[in-house]
N, CA, C and O of each residue as an XYZ file, in Angstrom:
960
protein
N       0.804     -1.127     -0.035
C      -0.072      0.022     -0.079
C       0.871      1.226      0.023
O       1.759      1.294      0.872
N       0.609      2.239     -0.956
C       1.437      3.415     -0.941
C       0.557      4.596     -0.558
O      -0.602      4.732     -0.950
N       1.162      5.382      0.186
C       0.466      6.776      0.714
C       1.449      7.849      0.402
O       2.643      7.673      0.644
N       0.992      8.982     -0.138
C       1.905     10.142     -0.219
C       1.399     11.330      0.741
O       0.206     11.631      0.750
N       2.239     11.929      1.466
C       2.085     12.870      2.334
C       2.859     14.257      1.808
O       4.002     14.239      1.353
N       2.208     15.221      1.918
C       2.764     16.413      1.082
C       2.667     17.849      2.054
O       1.756     18.171      2.816
N       3.902     18.558      1.749
C       3.968     19.695      2.657
C       4.549     20.934      1.780
O       5.454     20.777      0.961
N       3.957     22.122      2.032
C       4.396     23.363      1.587
C       4.128     24.414      2.518
O       3.579     24.167      3.592
N       4.477     25.575      2.186
C       4.214     26.791      3.039
C       3.518     27.976      2.098
O       3.940     28.166      0.957
N       2.630     28.613      2.547
C       1.936     29.717      1.911
C       2.728     30.915      2.439
O       3.127     30.909      3.604
N       2.993     32.055      1.527
C       3.453     33.191      1.676
C       2.409     33.872      2.744
O       1.315     33.334      2.916
N       2.711     34.883      3.349
C       1.948     35.706      4.195
C       0.737     36.217      3.672
O       0.882     36.962      2.703
N      -0.465     36.004      4.073
C      -1.453     36.653      3.533
C      -2.133     35.857      2.359
O      -3.225     36.150      1.872
N      -1.406     34.906      2.010
C      -1.858     34.012      0.643
C      -2.423     32.763      1.232
O      -1.960     32.195      2.222
N      -3.519     32.361      0.502
C      -4.070     30.892      0.681
C      -4.765     30.548     -0.553
O      -5.541     31.318     -1.119
N      -4.457     29.319     -0.977
C      -5.038     28.917     -2.419
C      -5.884     27.573     -2.108
O      -5.867     27.038     -0.999
N      -6.563     27.128     -3.115
C      -7.177     25.667     -3.051
C      -6.219     24.812     -2.910
O      -5.301     24.776     -3.730
N      -6.274     23.970     -1.834
C      -5.232     22.995     -1.555
C      -5.286     21.926     -2.536
O      -4.216     21.551     -3.017
N      -6.225     21.451     -2.856
C      -6.359     20.296     -3.920
C      -5.424     20.763     -5.167
O      -4.493     20.116     -5.647
N      -5.856     21.934     -5.543
C      -5.179     22.500     -6.863
C      -3.647     22.687     -6.625
O      -2.879     22.511     -7.571
N      -3.187     23.031     -5.411
C      -1.818     23.193     -5.178
C      -1.081     21.857     -5.171
O       0.031     21.658     -5.660
N      -1.869     20.956     -4.538
C      -1.303     19.535     -4.509
C      -1.022     18.973     -5.907
O       0.024     18.394     -6.201
N      -2.011     19.185     -6.715
C      -1.855     18.674     -8.100
C      -0.724     19.464     -8.870
O       0.145     18.866     -9.504
N      -0.777     20.707     -8.789
C       0.203     21.445     -9.569
C       1.675     21.298     -8.991
O       2.639     20.962     -9.678
N       1.715     21.574     -7.732
C       3.123     21.543     -7.027
C       3.792     20.253     -6.807
O       4.970     20.007     -7.063
N       2.791     19.335     -6.231
C       3.380     18.057     -5.644
C       3.227     16.936     -6.959
O       4.162     16.139     -7.034
N       2.524     16.848     -7.632
C       2.237     16.011     -8.770
C       2.840     16.385    -10.132
O       3.459     15.623    -10.875
N       2.547     17.739    -10.350
C       3.048     18.236    -11.884
C       4.343     18.886    -11.570
O       5.031     19.244    -12.526
N       4.769     19.086    -10.373
C       6.066     19.849    -10.134
C       5.972     21.114    -10.886
O       6.928     21.455    -11.582
N       4.987     21.788    -10.818
C       5.055     23.367    -11.195
C       5.301     24.274    -10.216
O       4.972     24.115     -9.040
N       5.948     25.352    -10.717
C       6.086     26.448     -9.594
C       4.685     27.217     -9.529
O       4.117     27.635    -10.538
N       4.156     27.366     -8.131
C       2.987     27.959     -7.868
C       3.210     29.304     -7.093
O       3.947     29.441     -6.116
N       2.454     30.268     -7.690
C       2.540     31.597     -7.052
C       1.694     31.570     -5.788
O       0.558     31.100     -5.717
N       2.424     32.163     -4.737
C       1.869     32.191     -3.321
C       2.578     31.142     -2.471
O       2.223     31.014     -1.299
N       3.523     30.406     -2.955
C       4.184     29.459     -2.159
C       5.682     29.891     -1.762
O       6.412     30.346     -2.642
N       6.127     29.757     -0.489
C       7.371     30.158     -0.215
C       8.282     29.029     -0.660
O       7.859     27.874     -0.712
N       9.591     29.366     -0.998
C      10.696     28.461     -1.210
C      11.200     27.948      0.026
O      11.324     28.703      0.990
N      11.537     26.599      0.098
C      11.943     25.892      1.321
C      13.337     25.578      1.219
O      13.980     25.496      0.172
N      13.825     25.379      2.590
C      15.391     25.014      2.723
C      15.482     23.494      2.388
O      15.549     22.694      3.321
N      15.487     23.125      1.287
C      15.351     21.678      1.017
C      16.575     20.756      1.429
O      16.479     19.562      1.714
N      17.647     21.446      1.414
C      18.835     20.735      1.898
C      18.783     20.488      3.378
O      19.153     19.414      3.852
N      18.249     21.641      4.231
C      18.261     21.412      5.578
C      17.051     20.295      6.009
O      17.119     19.544      6.982
N      15.947     20.374      5.053
C      14.870     19.362      5.440
C      15.407     17.950      5.154
O      15.175     17.064      5.977
N      16.131     17.675      4.011
C      16.854     16.330      3.760
C      17.703     15.905      4.985
O      17.629     14.778      5.474
N      18.525     16.897      5.450
C      19.485     16.533      6.651
C      18.524     16.155      7.838
O      18.725     15.098      8.437
N      17.569     16.918      8.171
C      16.706     16.757      9.344
C      16.080     15.143      9.108
O      16.165     14.228      9.927
N      15.484     15.089      7.851
C      14.791     13.596      7.554
C      15.766     12.413      7.793
O      15.380     11.343      8.262
N      17.373     12.728      7.356
C      18.236     11.723      7.464
C      18.397     11.466      9.109
O      18.521     10.339      9.588
N      18.377     12.650      9.864
C      18.608     12.413     11.224
C      17.443     11.753     11.989
O      17.633     10.974     12.923
N      16.205     12.118     11.527
C      15.080     11.532     12.164
C      14.860     10.127     11.995
O      14.292      9.458     12.858
N      15.339      9.593     10.782
C      15.241      8.243     10.384
C      16.769      7.599     10.257
O      17.137      6.858      9.345
N      17.510      8.014     11.289
C      18.914      7.475     11.283
C      18.978      6.055     11.362
O      19.914      5.442     10.849
N      18.026      5.474     11.982
C      18.147      4.031     12.211
C      17.545      3.316     11.089
O      17.393      2.107     11.263
N      17.125      3.872      9.836
C      16.622      3.201      8.650
C      17.915      3.152      7.683
O      18.913      3.837      7.910
N      17.806      2.318      6.635
C      18.662      2.127      5.618
C      18.526      3.219      4.609
O      17.409      3.348      4.109
N      19.455      4.007      4.235
C      19.423      5.118      3.338
C      20.421      4.925      2.162
O      21.641      5.012      2.305
N      19.775      4.645      0.947
C      20.486      4.383     -0.241
C      21.098      5.764     -0.777
O      22.251      5.866     -1.197
N      20.298      6.669     -0.716
C      20.686      8.044     -0.992
C      19.875      9.108     -0.203
O      19.084      8.689      0.642
N      19.978     10.235     -0.368
C      19.271     11.100      0.417
C      17.739     11.156      0.190
O      16.975     11.819      0.892
N      17.391     10.433     -0.807
C      15.767     10.504     -1.171
C      15.166      9.181     -1.053
O      13.960      9.063     -1.268
N      15.948      8.075     -0.704
C      15.313      6.716     -0.632
C      15.759      6.144      0.804
O      16.943      6.076      1.134
N      14.662      5.728      1.644
C      14.808      5.053      2.805
C      14.166      3.607      3.113
O      13.073      3.378      2.595
N      14.674      2.759      3.799
C      14.036      1.480      4.121
C      14.265      1.144      5.348
O      15.396      1.171      5.834
N      13.124      0.759      6.040
C      13.507      0.176      7.391
C      14.226     -1.191      7.481
O      14.025     -2.119      6.698
N      15.104     -1.212      8.543
C      16.073     -2.377      8.362
C      15.457     -3.692      8.494
O      15.992     -4.698      8.029
N      14.208     -3.710      9.192
C      13.511     -5.031      9.145
C      12.815     -5.354      7.988
O      12.241     -6.439      7.889
N      12.805     -4.419      6.992
C      11.891     -4.722      5.760
C      10.583     -4.223      5.808
O       9.898     -4.277      4.787
N      10.103     -3.711      6.913
C       8.723     -3.277      7.207
C       8.473     -1.885      6.916
O       8.108     -1.114      7.804
N       8.672     -1.475      5.564
C       8.328      0.056      5.218
C       9.320      0.547      4.538
O      10.468      0.146      4.729
N       9.022      1.487      3.645
C      10.088      2.313      2.898
C       9.420      3.529      2.424
O       8.215      3.518      2.172
N      10.207      4.666      2.279
C       9.705      5.845      1.701
C      10.708      6.427      0.697
O      11.897      6.112      0.750
N      10.194      7.327     -0.272
C      11.069      8.222     -0.964
C      10.580      9.505     -0.959
O       9.371      9.711     -0.853
N      11.484     10.499     -1.074
C      11.167     11.812     -1.088
C      11.282     12.470     -2.571
O      12.186     12.111     -3.325
N      10.376     13.396     -2.933
C      10.433     14.105     -3.951
C      10.371     15.637     -3.639
O       9.529     16.019     -2.826
N      11.185     16.510     -4.216
C      11.076     17.927     -3.743
C      11.175     18.736     -5.131
O      11.629     18.330     -6.201
N      10.667     19.895     -4.841
C      11.060     21.056     -5.711
C      11.275     22.141     -4.701
O      11.020     21.987     -3.507
N      11.769     23.281     -5.239
C      12.088     24.366     -4.275
C      10.859     24.788     -3.557
O      11.099     25.505     -2.585
N       9.700     24.552     -3.761
C       8.367     24.905     -3.099
C       7.751     23.787     -2.265
O       6.926     23.999     -1.376
N       8.185     22.643     -2.592
C       7.424     21.447     -1.770
C       8.212     20.304     -1.380
O       9.313     20.108     -1.894
N       7.687     19.476     -0.437
C       8.393     18.244     -0.118
C       7.205     17.145     -0.106
O       6.145     17.305      0.499
N       7.524     16.083     -0.816
C       6.550     15.003     -0.883
C       7.118     13.633     -0.410
O       8.176     13.191     -0.858
N       6.359     12.977      0.524
C       7.036     11.678      0.835
C       5.983     10.559      0.489
O       4.819     10.606      0.888
N       6.469      9.607     -0.244
C       5.776      8.501     -0.778
C       6.073      7.335      0.029
O       7.229      6.921      0.115
N       5.084      6.768      0.638
C       5.253      5.759      1.777
C       4.808      4.603      1.328
O       3.728      4.548      0.739
N       5.657      3.389      1.562
C       5.164      2.167      1.011
C       5.204      1.100      2.414
O       6.248      0.841      3.013
N       3.980      0.609      2.751
C       3.896     -0.274      3.740
C       4.448      0.035      4.935
O       5.030     -0.838      5.579
N       4.339      1.335      5.397
C       4.925      1.825      6.647
C       3.805      1.909      7.624
O       2.620      1.948      7.295
N       4.295      1.937      8.964
C       3.355      1.902      9.992
C       2.965      3.440     10.144
O       3.671      4.398      9.828
N       1.802      3.466     10.648
C       1.138      4.834     10.895
C       2.187      5.752     11.738
O       2.504      6.902     11.435
N       2.609      5.090     12.736
C       3.418      6.115     13.820
C       4.603      6.622     13.116
O       4.952      7.779     13.351
N       5.370      5.793     12.154
C       6.505      6.256     11.367
C       6.016      7.407     10.439
O       6.738      8.393     10.293
N       4.877      7.321      9.841
C       4.370      8.401      8.702
C       3.910      9.499      9.631
O       3.811     10.591      9.071
N       3.626      9.476     10.824
C       3.285     10.700     11.600
C       4.571     11.377     11.916
O       4.553     12.554     12.277
N       5.622     10.757     11.812
C       6.972     11.554     12.097
C       7.193     12.666     10.967
O       7.882     13.661     11.192
N       6.621     12.455      9.846
C       7.004     13.663      8.754
C       6.179     14.887      9.227
O       6.697     15.997      9.104
N       4.892     14.772      9.775
C       4.221     15.778     10.279
C       4.968     16.680     11.276
O       4.966     17.910     11.211
N       5.651     15.896     12.271
C       6.433     16.564     13.236
C       7.742     17.181     12.652
O       8.138     18.271     13.064
N       8.393     16.503     11.719
C       9.489     17.208     11.115
C       9.241     18.380     10.325
O      10.011     19.338     10.387
N       8.249     18.380      9.602
C       7.998     19.568      8.803
C       7.302     20.811      9.527
O       7.207     21.932      9.027
N       6.830     20.428     10.793
C       6.380     21.573     11.591
C       7.516     22.547     11.931
O       7.218     23.715     12.183
N       8.805     22.150     11.956
C       9.885     23.082     12.224
C       9.920     23.996     10.978
O      10.487     25.080     11.115
N       9.399     23.698      9.821
C       9.383     24.482      8.876
C       8.088     25.362      8.262
O       7.965     25.897      7.161
N       7.206     25.302      9.365
C       5.865     25.859      9.216
C       5.225     25.253      7.875
O       4.579     25.945      7.089
N       5.460     23.979      7.712
C       4.777     23.322      6.580
C       3.613     22.288      7.153
O       3.989     21.201      7.592
N       2.376     22.578      7.151
C       1.429     21.668      7.552
C       1.176     20.557      6.535
O       1.405     20.733      5.338
N       0.690     19.381      7.041
C       0.428     18.232      6.392
C      -0.654     18.242      5.228
O      -1.788     18.501      5.631
N      -0.545     18.043      4.042
C      -1.763     17.689      3.257
C      -1.739     16.379      2.875
O      -0.770     15.892      2.292
N      -2.813     15.713      3.180
C      -3.078     14.316      2.778
C      -4.123     14.278      1.767
O      -5.284     14.604      2.011
N      -3.673     13.843      0.524
C      -4.675     13.701     -0.695
C      -5.415     12.496     -0.507
O      -6.359     12.373     -1.287
N      -5.243     11.557      0.329
C      -5.970     10.394      0.522
C      -7.298     10.810      1.276
O      -8.354     10.223      1.040
N      -7.216     11.740      2.098
C      -8.520     12.167      2.810
C      -8.859     13.644      2.183
O      -9.957     14.126      2.459
N      -8.120     14.244      1.502
C      -8.289     15.434      1.005
C      -8.462     16.595      1.735
O      -9.393     17.378      1.543
N      -7.560     16.737      2.601
C      -7.544     17.812      3.498
C      -6.206     18.173      4.049
O      -5.357     17.285      4.125
N      -5.909     19.486      4.473
C      -4.821     20.034      4.804
C      -4.847     20.218      6.411
O      -5.927     20.630      6.833
N      -3.943     20.008      7.285
C      -4.024     20.075      8.641
C      -3.410     21.329      9.071
O      -2.318     21.297      9.639
N      -4.101     22.588      8.817
C      -3.761     23.694      9.230
C      -4.737     24.566      9.744
O      -4.283     25.477     10.436
N      -6.080     24.529      9.576
C      -7.202     25.204     10.099
C      -8.295     24.267     10.484
O      -8.486     23.230      9.849
N      -9.045     24.626     11.556
C     -10.239     23.910     11.848
C     -11.509     24.957     12.082
O     -11.412     25.871     12.900
N     -12.650     24.752     11.330
C     -13.792     25.616     11.476
C     -14.403     24.763     12.682
O     -14.514     23.537     12.715
N     -14.807     25.763     13.749
C     -15.461     25.223     14.953
C     -16.789     25.823     15.087
O     -16.914     27.040     15.223
N     -17.808     25.003     15.053
C     -19.184     25.401     15.218
C     -19.826     24.927     16.488
O     -19.993     23.722     16.676
N     -20.214     25.880     17.417
C     -20.688     25.730     18.599
C     -22.268     25.917     18.480
O     -22.670     27.080     18.443
N     -23.079     25.020     18.425
C     -24.534     24.919     18.169
C     -25.338     25.400     19.248
O     -25.184     24.769     20.294
N     -26.252     26.457     19.283
C     -27.209     26.727     20.166
C     -26.630     26.754     21.697
O     -25.809     27.625     21.984
N     -27.029     25.855     22.632
C     -26.526     26.008     23.809
C     -24.921     25.652     24.194
O     -24.316     26.071     25.180
N     -24.433     24.815     23.200
C     -22.992     24.734     23.310
C     -22.233     25.969     23.074
O     -21.040     25.957     23.377
N     -22.738     27.002     22.591
C     -22.073     28.212     22.546
C     -21.673     28.785     23.890
O     -20.710     29.544     23.996
N     -22.370     28.440     24.839
C     -21.985     29.074     26.178
C     -20.744     28.588     26.719
O     -20.245     29.075     27.734
N     -20.171     27.529     25.993
C     -18.927     26.883     26.361
C     -17.725     27.179     25.515
O     -16.716     26.475     25.478
N     -17.917     28.247     24.862
C     -16.876     28.584     23.879
C     -15.491     28.460     24.310
O     -14.713     27.713     23.717
N     -15.130     29.199     25.374
C     -13.802     29.402     26.038
C     -13.279     27.966     26.203
O     -12.194     27.663     25.705
N     -13.988     27.104     26.862
C     -13.654     25.866     27.219
C     -13.403     24.822     25.956
O     -12.520     23.965     25.947
N     -14.266     25.041     24.989
C     -14.084     24.304     23.827
C     -12.884     24.640     23.206
O     -12.122     23.755     22.817
N     -12.588     26.038     23.047
C     -11.389     26.441     22.356
C     -10.042     26.104     23.008
O      -9.003     25.897     22.380
N     -10.189     26.073     24.408
C      -8.958     25.650     25.079
C      -8.573     24.331     24.915
O      -7.398     24.019     24.725
N      -9.595     23.436     24.983
C      -9.470     21.932     24.855
C      -9.047     21.578     23.400
O      -8.286     20.622     23.251
N      -9.454     22.232     22.379
C      -9.223     21.820     20.969
C      -7.713     22.443     20.841
O      -6.848     21.743     20.313
N      -7.408     23.673     21.291
C      -6.021     24.182     21.127
C      -5.112     23.285     21.773
O      -4.071     22.989     21.187
N      -5.406     22.744     23.068
C      -4.410     21.965     23.699
C      -4.311     20.543     22.981
O      -3.199     20.014     23.001
N      -5.230     19.950     22.426
C      -5.029     18.756     21.853
C      -4.686     18.664     20.452
O      -4.117     17.676     19.986
N      -5.068     19.816     19.676
C      -4.697     19.903     18.211
C      -3.820     21.095     17.890
O      -4.139     21.905     17.018
N      -2.621     21.200     18.663
C      -1.646     22.305     18.327
C      -1.450     22.508     16.925
O      -1.573     21.538     16.177
N      -1.149     23.678     16.446
C      -0.806     24.186     15.214
C      -1.890     24.218     14.195
O      -1.694     24.562     13.030
N      -3.172     23.805     14.730
C      -4.299     24.093     13.959
C      -5.114     25.365     14.246
O      -5.773     25.492     15.278
N      -5.041     26.258     13.328
C      -5.763     27.695     13.560
C      -7.283     27.431     13.730
O      -7.922     26.934     12.802
N      -7.863     27.758     14.905
C      -9.246     27.781     15.111
C     -10.033     28.971     14.596
O      -9.602     30.114     14.742
N     -11.090     28.731     14.044
C     -12.053     29.707     13.476
C     -13.465     29.240     14.012
O     -14.144     28.318     13.560
N     -13.748     30.040     15.027
C     -14.955     29.586     15.828
C     -16.046     30.454     15.455
O     -15.883     31.628     15.122
N     -17.273     29.805     15.520
C     -18.550     30.441     15.156
C     -19.532     29.967     16.068
O     -19.579     28.738     16.132
N     -20.442     30.671     16.894
C     -21.613     30.263     17.492
C     -22.714     30.311     16.719
O     -23.006     31.432     16.303
N     -23.426     29.389     16.402
C     -24.552     29.336     15.417
C     -25.908     28.566     16.041
O     -25.890     27.851     17.042
N     -26.903     28.825     15.351
C     -28.024     27.814     15.627
C     -27.923     26.554     14.598
O     -27.009     26.586     13.774
N     -28.693     25.599     14.606
C     -28.527     24.543     13.834
C     -28.719     24.945     12.348
O     -27.893     24.570     11.516
N     -29.670     25.616     12.033
C     -30.058     25.806     10.417
C     -28.764     26.704     10.001
O     -28.316     26.548      8.865
N     -28.295     27.417     10.671
C     -27.181     28.313     10.172
C     -25.777     27.505      9.925
O     -24.951     27.750      9.046
N     -25.714     26.439     10.964
C     -24.595     25.651     10.877
C     -24.661     24.672      9.725
O     -23.634     24.362      9.121
N     -25.854     24.175      9.405
C     -26.088     23.313      8.177
C     -25.625     24.081      6.970
O     -24.787     23.593      6.212
N     -26.091     25.140      6.794
C     -25.605     26.122      5.682
C     -24.274     26.393      5.605
O     -23.673     26.228      4.544
N     -23.701     26.811      6.648
C     -22.368     27.354      6.747
C     -21.280     26.157      6.577
O     -20.161     26.328      6.092
N     -21.787     24.925      7.052
C     -20.760     23.816      6.902
C     -20.702     23.262      5.432
O     -19.845     22.434      5.122
N     -21.482     23.659      4.674
C     -21.474     23.231      3.174
C     -20.342     23.899      2.377
O     -19.857     23.480      1.325
N     -20.007     24.992      3.045
C     -18.914     25.794      2.464
C     -17.512     25.563      2.864
O     -16.544     26.012      2.250
N     -17.460     24.839      3.925
C     -16.123     24.569      4.631
C     -15.273     23.718      3.962
O     -15.790     22.683      3.543
N     -14.116     23.889      3.759
C     -13.121     23.092      3.101
C     -11.955     22.474      3.984
O     -11.164     21.626      3.569
N     -11.960     23.008      5.236
C     -11.040     22.714      6.251
C     -11.512     21.518      6.934
O     -12.469     20.861      6.524
N     -10.814     21.224      8.018
C     -11.276     20.392      9.106
C     -12.362     21.053      9.895
O     -12.266     22.237     10.219
N     -13.396     20.311     10.213
C     -14.483     20.903     10.736
C     -15.027     20.233     12.024
O     -15.305     19.034     12.015
N     -15.191     21.039     13.193
C     -15.540     20.502     14.414
C     -16.902     21.175     14.868
O     -17.060     22.392     14.775
N     -17.799     20.392     15.323
C     -19.011     21.071     15.845
C     -19.528     20.314     17.175
O     -19.197     19.158     17.437
N     -20.246     20.976     17.860
C     -20.665     20.691     19.288
C     -22.173     20.968     19.566
O     -22.631     22.096     19.388
N     -22.961     19.906     20.015
C     -24.275     20.074     20.301
C     -24.685     19.576     21.689
O     -24.110     18.610     22.192
N     -25.628     20.197     22.283
C     -26.023     19.790     23.542
C     -27.716     19.493     23.241
O     -28.480     20.356     22.810
N     -28.062     18.244     23.531
C     -29.436     17.763     23.349
C     -30.099     17.344     24.663
O     -29.582     16.449     25.331
N     -31.044     17.855     24.998
C     -31.764     17.848     26.322
C     -32.966     16.965     25.931
O     -33.688     17.324     25.001
N     -33.213     15.798     26.622
C     -34.378     14.910     26.433
C     -34.908     14.700     27.739
O     -34.377     15.226     28.718
N     -35.977     13.925     27.835
C     -36.762     13.748     29.201
C     -35.911     13.149     30.260
O     -35.967     13.567     31.416
N     -35.013     12.044     29.846
C     -34.307     11.403     30.830
C     -32.865     11.498     30.678
O     -32.127     11.220     31.622
N     -32.430     11.862     29.583
C     -31.004     11.929     29.231
C     -30.573     13.243     28.537
O     -31.291     13.644     27.621
N     -29.518     13.927     28.866
C     -29.004     15.139     28.283
C     -27.543     14.426     27.514
O     -26.749     13.670     28.074
N     -27.481     14.890     26.173
C     -26.271     14.427     25.413
C     -25.368     15.442     24.946
O     -25.861     16.323     24.242
N     -24.173     15.485     25.196
C     -23.120     16.375     24.467
C     -22.452     15.650     23.407
O     -21.884     14.589     23.665
N     -22.469     16.127     22.243
C     -21.918     15.523     21.169
C     -20.928     16.315     20.534
O     -21.108     17.525     20.397
N     -19.793     15.695     20.092
C     -18.815     16.249     19.355
C     -18.493     15.582     17.958
O     -18.333     14.362     17.903
N     -18.408     16.280     16.961
C     -18.455     15.800     15.705
C     -17.016     16.349     14.929
O     -16.787     17.554     15.024
N     -16.263     15.685     14.336
C     -15.211     16.102     13.629
C     -15.212     15.577     12.198
O     -15.421     14.379     12.008
N     -14.993     16.399     11.193
C     -14.957     15.915      9.863
C     -13.726     16.420      9.297
O     -13.492     17.628      9.317
N     -12.817     15.477      8.730
C     -11.478     15.798      8.117
C     -11.528     15.222      6.765
O     -11.284     14.028      6.593
N     -11.838     16.028      5.775
C     -11.787     15.602      4.471
C     -12.948     14.434      4.284
O     -14.060     14.610      4.781
N     -12.681     13.424      3.659
C     -13.675     12.301      3.438
C     -13.972     11.559      4.680
O     -14.972     10.841      4.678
N     -13.177     11.642      5.830
C     -13.456     10.984      7.088
C     -14.098     11.733      8.305
O     -14.041     12.961      8.372
N     -14.643     11.056      9.160
C     -15.314     11.730     10.239
C     -15.172     10.979     11.528
O     -14.630      9.874     11.531
N     -15.610     11.499     12.566
C     -15.668     10.787     13.837
C     -16.768     11.589     14.666
O     -16.899     12.807     14.545
N     -17.462     10.896     15.424
C     -18.490     11.346     16.202
C     -18.623     10.722     17.625
O     -18.725      9.509     17.805
N     -18.613     11.563     18.527
C     -18.454     11.076     20.131
C     -19.395     11.682     20.933
O     -19.195     12.861     21.224
N     -20.412     11.109     21.367
C     -21.250     11.662     22.510
C     -21.004     11.236     23.878
O     -20.577     10.103     24.102
N     -21.269     12.155     24.903
C     -21.197     11.840     26.250
C     -22.587     12.205     26.797
O     -23.197     13.124     26.249
N     -23.120     11.567     27.815
C     -24.364     11.832     28.299
C     -24.430     11.721     29.925
O     -23.601     11.117     30.605
N     -25.560     12.411     30.416
C     -25.851     12.267     31.745
C     -27.271     12.276     31.887
O     -27.955     12.619     30.923
N     -27.855     11.908     33.075
C     -29.344     11.883     33.422
C     -29.721     13.292     33.684
O     -29.155     13.952     34.556
N     -30.668     13.759     32.939
C     -31.193     15.101     33.084
C     -31.466     15.491     34.535
O     -31.268     16.665     34.847
N     -31.861     14.703     35.372
C     -32.183     15.025     36.724
C     -30.892     15.705     37.412
O     -31.004     16.425     38.404
N     -29.690     15.422     36.816
C     -28.504     16.045     37.387
C     -28.217     17.324     37.107
O     -27.262     17.918     37.607
N     -29.145     17.899     36.173
C     -28.855     19.432     35.771
C     -29.758     20.392     36.474
O     -29.705     21.580     36.155
N     -30.627     19.965     37.452
C     -31.517     20.689     38.089
C     -31.040     21.942     38.666
O     -31.697     22.982     38.638
N     -29.909     21.823     39.176
C     -29.252     22.923     39.815
C     -28.482     23.773     38.704
O     -27.638     23.128     38.082
N     -28.627     25.059     38.368
C     -28.083     25.762     37.199
C     -26.449     25.758     37.401
O     -25.724     25.451     36.455
N     -26.032     26.035     38.398
C     -24.531     26.153     38.579
C     -23.958     24.857     38.419
O     -22.932     24.835     37.739
N     -24.419     23.630     38.935
C     -23.937     22.512     38.861
C     -24.270     21.985     37.349
O     -23.454     21.230     36.820
N     -25.249     22.301     36.765
C     -25.495     22.052     35.459
C     -24.483     22.584     34.468
O     -24.140     21.907     33.499
N     -23.991     23.823     34.711
C     -23.082     24.327     33.920
C     -21.720     23.584     33.960
O     -21.064     23.356     32.944
N     -21.385     23.262     35.084
C     -20.142     22.506     35.468
C     -20.115     21.175     34.846
O     -19.087     20.836     34.259
N     -21.110     20.388     34.904
C     -21.302     19.092     34.419
C     -21.432     19.163     32.979
O     -20.972     18.212     32.346
N     -22.020     20.195     32.290
C     -22.167     20.058     30.936
C     -20.809     20.482     30.207
O     -20.566     20.088     29.067
N     -19.982     21.263     30.888
C     -18.481     21.524     30.596
C     -17.621     20.502     30.615
O     -16.704     20.348     29.808
N     -17.944     19.641     31.712
C     -17.192     18.337     31.926
C     -17.445     17.404     30.769
O     -16.550     16.766     30.216
N     -18.730     17.365     30.436
C     -19.126     16.331     29.228
C     -18.577     16.843     27.939
O     -18.244     16.018     27.088
N     -18.437     18.234     27.687
C     -18.009     18.656     26.462
C     -16.701     18.413     26.281
O     -16.327     17.859     25.248
N     -15.822     18.789     27.251
C     -14.358     18.381     27.302
C     -14.174     16.881     27.147
O     -13.225     16.488     26.469
N     -14.912     16.102     27.655
C     -14.621     14.663     27.655
C     -14.952     14.242     26.229
O     -14.201     13.454     25.654
N     -16.143     14.774     25.571
C     -16.385     14.354     24.283
C     -15.446     15.065     23.279
O     -15.369     14.580     22.150
N     -14.851     15.974     23.528
C     -13.699     16.627     22.610
C     -12.460     15.604     22.614
O     -11.854     15.207     21.619
N     -12.219     15.265     23.966
C     -11.011     14.204     23.785
C     -11.430     13.019     23.162
O     -10.657     12.512     22.349
N     -12.394     12.541     23.364
C     -12.671     11.129     22.830
C     -12.695     11.254     21.248
O     -12.170     10.385     20.553
N     -13.291     12.308     20.729
C     -13.448     12.670     19.083
C     -11.919     12.915     18.533
O     -11.536     12.537     17.426
N     -11.203     13.532     19.385
C      -9.805     13.958     18.906
C      -8.956     12.740     18.884
O      -8.069     12.607     18.041
N      -9.236     11.757     19.887
C      -8.560     10.397     19.919
C      -8.631      9.825     18.662
O      -7.648      9.510     17.992
N     -10.088      9.654     18.252
C     -10.421      8.937     17.144
C      -9.763      9.722     15.935
O      -9.163      9.052     15.095
N      -9.828     10.966     15.805
C      -9.058     11.672     14.686
C      -7.632     11.378     14.592
O      -7.121     11.202     13.486
N      -6.885     11.305     15.769
C      -5.470     11.009     15.727
C      -5.123      9.620     15.358
O      -4.043      9.316     14.850
N      -6.129      8.737     15.647
C      -6.011      7.429     15.299
C      -5.986      7.102     13.786
O      -5.414      6.169     13.221
N      -6.723      8.069     13.280
C      -7.079      7.780     11.678
C      -6.397      8.858     10.734
O      -6.780      8.877      9.565
N      -5.511      9.672     11.100
C      -4.746     10.598     10.462
C      -3.146     10.303     10.626
O      -2.609      9.507     11.396
N      -2.605     11.098      9.764
C      -0.989     11.249      9.846
C      -0.629     12.555     10.471
O       0.517     12.991     10.366
N      -1.500     13.150     11.072
C      -1.105     14.410     11.726
C      -0.654     14.114     13.241
O      -1.332     13.447     14.023
N       0.521     14.674     13.530
C       1.217     14.471     14.761
C       1.100     15.631     15.640
O       1.769     16.610     15.311
N       0.338     15.722     16.761
C       0.019     16.900     17.557
C       1.371     17.266     18.498
O       1.445     18.332     19.108
N       2.373     16.297     18.532
C       3.347     16.620     19.399
C       4.373     17.619     18.893
O       5.197     18.092     19.675
N       4.346     17.985     17.494
C       4.927     19.154     17.113
C       6.467     18.657     16.506
O       6.626     17.606     15.885
N       7.382     19.479     16.767
C       8.853     19.442     16.357
C       9.491     18.222     16.975
O       9.351     18.082     18.190
N      10.171     17.325     16.297
C      10.950     16.331     16.684
C      12.171     16.770     17.678
O      12.958     15.922     18.100
């Protein structure tokens, strides 16, 4: 199985269609307006250091010593592409950490998403917990720029159709016997959904209700982010 992971950096104030940049810069090797030139030699040196325990036939080809995985590097002045073959997910996540040093977020064409921005929708009552949601998402998903909106459900449905970034939404649903706090993450073609719930009777005291709902929201964020990390090649740990 082969997977390609791609990295580039936009110039200040520039942002383009990521799928188009991937095709032109990473596949067709064209020069693309709006992209920074990268220190390719430094990146190759850092890659060799990060994978020092792998066999390296040249600066662009690496193979694991036990034979379980290999990758090759393709570069232009504006981009770095890692083509991975039968590699373990943990090893592929290392590219995200390595390229964070150069402020180059991962673009994964398999899922069709770049790991640089996250649109956050806090729907109806969940909007009361904006600060807590932003703190937890920033803690668990560093290097992702949060763009938060408090909306009602109809507005969220309309706005979510225009989002091309990673998208997170939170809802609080009160029923007769159970109240459910649900976190939803969509990242390209993949998604994860994690609810946490409590008995409605536990929410009779307003102050205690706010604390409990905040706890449920934080817990649901943690669970959905865990699913997200298990299914992507983004590494939240940052620079190696």
